[in-house]
C-alpha positions in Angstrom: -1.5 15.5 -11.5 -3.4 12.4 -12.8 0.0 10.7 -13.6 1.1 11.3 -10.0 -2.1 9.6 -8.7 -1.7 6.7 -11.2 2.0 6.3 -10.1 0.8 6.3 -6.4 -1.9 3.8 -7.2 0.7 1.5 -8.8 2.9 2.0 -5.8 0.1 1.1 -3.5 -0.9 -2.0 -5.4 2.7 -3.2 -5.2 2.6 -2.9 -1.5 0.0 -5.2 0.1 0.3 -8.6 1.8 -1.7 -11.1 3.9 -1.7 -14.8 4.9 -2.7 -17.5 7.3 -0.3 -20.4 7.1 3.2 -21.1 5.7 3.0 -22.4 2.1 5.0 -23.3 -0.9 3.6 -21.7 -4.0 4.4 -21.9 -7.6 3.8 -18.7 -9.6 4.0 -19.4 -13.3 5.3 -16.3 -15.1 6.2 -14.5 -11.9 9.6 -13.4 -13.2 11.4 -15.4 -10.5 11.6 -18.7 -12.3 8.9 -20.9 -10.8 8.7 -22.0 -7.2 8.8 -19.6 -4.3 9.3 -21.4 -1.0 9.0 -18.3 1.2 7.2 -18.7 4.5 4.6 -16.0 4.1 3.8 -16.2 7.9 7.3 -15.6 9.3 7.4 -11.8 9.1 7.2 -9.4 12.0 4.8 -6.9 10.3 1.4 -7.9 9.1 0.9 -5.7 6.0 -2.9 -6.1 6.0 -3.1 -4.2 9.3 -0.9 -1.4 7.9 -2.2 -1.1 4.3 -5.9 -1.1 5.1 -8.0 0.7 7.7 -9.7 -1.2 10.5 -13.2 0.1 9.7 -15.2 2.1 7.2 -13.5 5.4 6.9 -13.0 8.5 4.7 -9.6 10.1 4.6 -8.8 13.6 3.4 -5.4 14.1 1.9 -3.4 17.2 1.1 -1.8 17.1 -2.3 1.3 19.2 -3.0 2.0 19.7 -6.7 4.5 22.3 -8.0 4.1 24.4 -4.9 0.3 24.3 -5.1 -1.9 22.6 -2.5 -5.2 20.8 -3.0 -7.3 18.3 -1.2 -9.1 15.1 -2.1 -10.9 12.3 -0.3 -10.5 8.6 -0.3 -13.3 6.4 1.0 -12.7 2.9 2.4 -15.5 0.3 2.6 -14.3 -2.5 5.0 -15.9 -6.0 5.1 -13.9 -8.5 7.0 -11.2 -9.6 4.5 -12.1 -7.2 1.8 -11.5 -3.4 1.5 -12.8 -1.3 -1.4 -11.0 2.1 -1.9 -12.4 4.9 -4.1 -11.1 8.5 -4.4 -12.7 11.7 -5.4 -10.0 12.5 -7.9 -10.8 9.3 -10.0 -14.5 8.5 -9.3 -14.5 5.8 -12.1 -11.7 3.8 -10.5 -11.6 1.5 -7.5 -8.8 -0.4 -5.7 -9.9 -3.7 -4.0 -7.8 -5.3 -1.3 -8.6 -9.0 -0.6 -6.9 -10.8 2.3 -6.3 -14.4 1.2 -4.6 -17.3 3.0 -1.0 -16.1 2.6 -1.2 -13.0 0.4 -3.0 -9.8 -0.1 -4.5 -9.5 -3.6 -4.8 -5.9 -4.8 -7.1 -5.5 -7.8 -7.8 -2.3 -9.8 -11.0 -1.5 -11.6 -11.8 1.2 -14.1 -15.4 1.8 -15.1 -16.3 -1.5 -13.4 -13.8 -3.5 -15.5 -10.6 -5.2 -14.3 -7.5 -3.0 -14.8 -4.6 -4.9 -13.2 -3.7 -6.9 -10.1 -0.8 -7.5 -7.7 -0.2 -9.7 -4.7 1.7 -8.8 -1.6 3.0 -11.0 1.2 1.0 -11.0 4.4 3.9 -10.6 6.7 7.4 -9.2 6.2 10.5 -8.0 8.1 12.5 -4.9 7.6 14.5 -5.3 4.4 12.1 -7.9 2.9 10.6 -7.6 -0.6 6.9 -7.2 0.0 5.5 -8.5 -3.3 5.0 -12.1 -4.3 6.5 -11.4 -7.7 10.0 -10.0 -8.1 10.0 -6.2 -7.6 11.9 -3.3 -6.1 9.3 -2.8 -3.3 10.7 -3.5 0.1 9.8 -2.8 3.7 12.4 -0.2 4.4 11.7 0.7 8.1 9.3 0.7 11.0 8.8 3.9 13.0 7.3 4.0 16.4 6.6 7.7 15.6 7.3 10.0 12.6 6.6 13.6 11.5 5.5 14.1 7.9 4.7 17.6 6.7 4.3 18.9 10.2 1.9 16.0 11.1 2.7 13.4 13.7 2.0 9.7 13.2 2.6 6.6 15.3 3.4 2.9 14.4 4.2 3.5 10.7 5.9 1.4 8.0 7.9 3.0 5.3 7.8 1.0 2.1 10.0 1.9 -0.9 9.4 1.1 -4.5 12.0 2.3 -7.0 13.5 4.3 -4.1 10.2 6.2 -3.6 8.8 5.9 -0.1 5.2 5.5 1.0 4.1 5.5 4.6 1.3 3.3 6.2 0.0 3.6 9.7 -1.3 0.6 11.5 -5.2 0.6 11.5 -5.3 3.6 9.2 -3.7 2.7 5.9 -1.7 5.1 3.6 -0.8 8.3 5.4 1.8 9.8 2.9 3.6 9.4 -0.4 6.8 11.3 -1.2 8.7 11.9 -4.4 12.1 11.6 -2.7 13.6 9.8 0.3 13.1 12.9 2.4 9.9 12.5 4.4 9.8 16.3 4.8 9.0 16.5 1.1 5.7 14.6 1.0 3.7 14.8 -2.2 0.6 14.0 -0.4 -0.2 13.5 3.3 -3.2 12.5 5.4 -4.9 15.7 6.6 -7.7 14.4 8.9 
């Protein structure tokens, strides 16, 4: 179960973006060979508004693992351009989202020490890679409404990394993760 949460955390880290003005940036060691001239402000969907909640909030998730169901809570502390996420299943870990000029920086901490970081583009279109560095994470589709595990959600982005979808509702953040491309087979889903 811990591996599933870690995989989901990595997926989430790979999925965030933000920005303020078109820029040309050079990312040494990005795996894409130097200069990235992408206009980070040209996308239709602002990932910050989908990946993070609009205000302080605690979400309860239902976790399905080998036919067994459990619940856990994730708390979001929101301050302008910074969101700190902590979950009851890993109380010694935090995920920190920072909205920068043209990206979203997602940092992980364990026991108060840095434990990895990713950057996402602020705005993207369907089909776009969402990470600054080369990855398999793309905005697959926008849904005006969608049902996941018998729950109804509105204004949702589906982001896929390595073919595995995650779902993010505008103003709420993550609402579901699945282990396959079938949204009816959610591994975890927002319960509140």
